[in-house]
C-alpha positions as CSV (number, residue, x, y, z in Angstrom):
1,M,-63.8,68.0,-176.3
2,K,-64.0,65.7,-173.3
3,T,-64.0,61.9,-173.9
4,L,-66.8,60.0,-172.2
5,T,-66.0,57.3,-169.6
6,S,-67.4,53.8,-170.0
7,E,-70.1,54.7,-167.4
8,Q,-71.1,57.8,-169.3
9,R,-71.3,56.0,-172.6
10,I,-73.7,53.4,-171.0
11,A,-75.7,56.2,-169.4
12,Q,-76.2,57.8,-172.9
13,C,-78.1,54.6,-173.9
14,I,-80.6,55.0,-171.1
15,W,-83.7,57.2,-171.3
16,I,-85.8,58.3,-168.3
17,A,-89.6,58.3,-168.3
18,G,-91.4,61.5,-167.2
19,Y,-95.1,61.5,-166.5
20,S,-97.7,64.2,-166.5
21,G,-100.1,64.6,-163.6
22,R,-97.4,63.6,-161.0
23,D,-96.4,65.6,-157.9
24,V,-93.2,67.6,-157.3
25,A,-91.6,64.4,-155.8
26,H,-91.6,62.9,-159.3
27,E,-89.8,66.0,-160.7
28,V,-87.2,65.8,-158.0
29,E,-86.7,62.1,-158.7
30,I,-86.1,62.8,-162.4
31,T,-83.7,65.7,-161.5
32,D,-81.7,63.4,-159.2
33,L,-81.5,60.7,-161.9
34,I,-80.2,63.3,-164.4
35,R,-77.6,64.6,-162.0
36,K,-76.5,61.1,-161.0
37,Y,-76.4,59.3,-164.3
38,G,-76.5,61.8,-167.1
39,P,-79.0,59.8,-169.3
40,G,-79.3,60.1,-173.0
41,G,-82.7,61.7,-172.7
42,I,-86.2,61.9,-171.2
43,V,-89.4,60.5,-172.7
44,F,-92.5,62.3,-171.6
45,F,-95.7,60.3,-171.2
46,R,-99.2,61.5,-170.4
47,E,-101.1,59.6,-167.8
48,H,-104.9,59.4,-167.3
49,L,-104.8,62.0,-164.5
50,P,-106.0,65.5,-164.4
51,G,-103.4,68.2,-165.3
52,R,-101.2,68.5,-168.2
53,L,-97.5,68.4,-168.8
54,N,-96.1,71.7,-170.0
55,L,-93.5,70.1,-172.3
56,P,-91.4,73.2,-173.2
57,T,-91.1,74.3,-169.6
58,S,-90.3,70.8,-168.3
59,T,-87.7,70.3,-171.1
60,R,-85.9,73.5,-170.3
61,R,-86.0,72.8,-166.5
62,F,-84.4,69.4,-167.0
63,Q,-81.9,70.5,-169.6
64,K,-80.2,72.9,-167.1
65,Y,-79.1,69.8,-165.1
66,L,-77.5,68.1,-168.1
67,F,-74.9,70.8,-168.9
């Protein structure tokens, strides 16, 4: 099993906020953050905008960038 570097350990303490009702640019931004920092997780929030977050689909999509 690989040992985490200091930067990776710190990144594991950081969680990214994901919001429903946002455009594709928001999804790209989250994906870039995952690739760059390898955060500990994502917290999904629902905004007061039309549309709804498909949580299982979004979760699977972002997980593929973590491993």
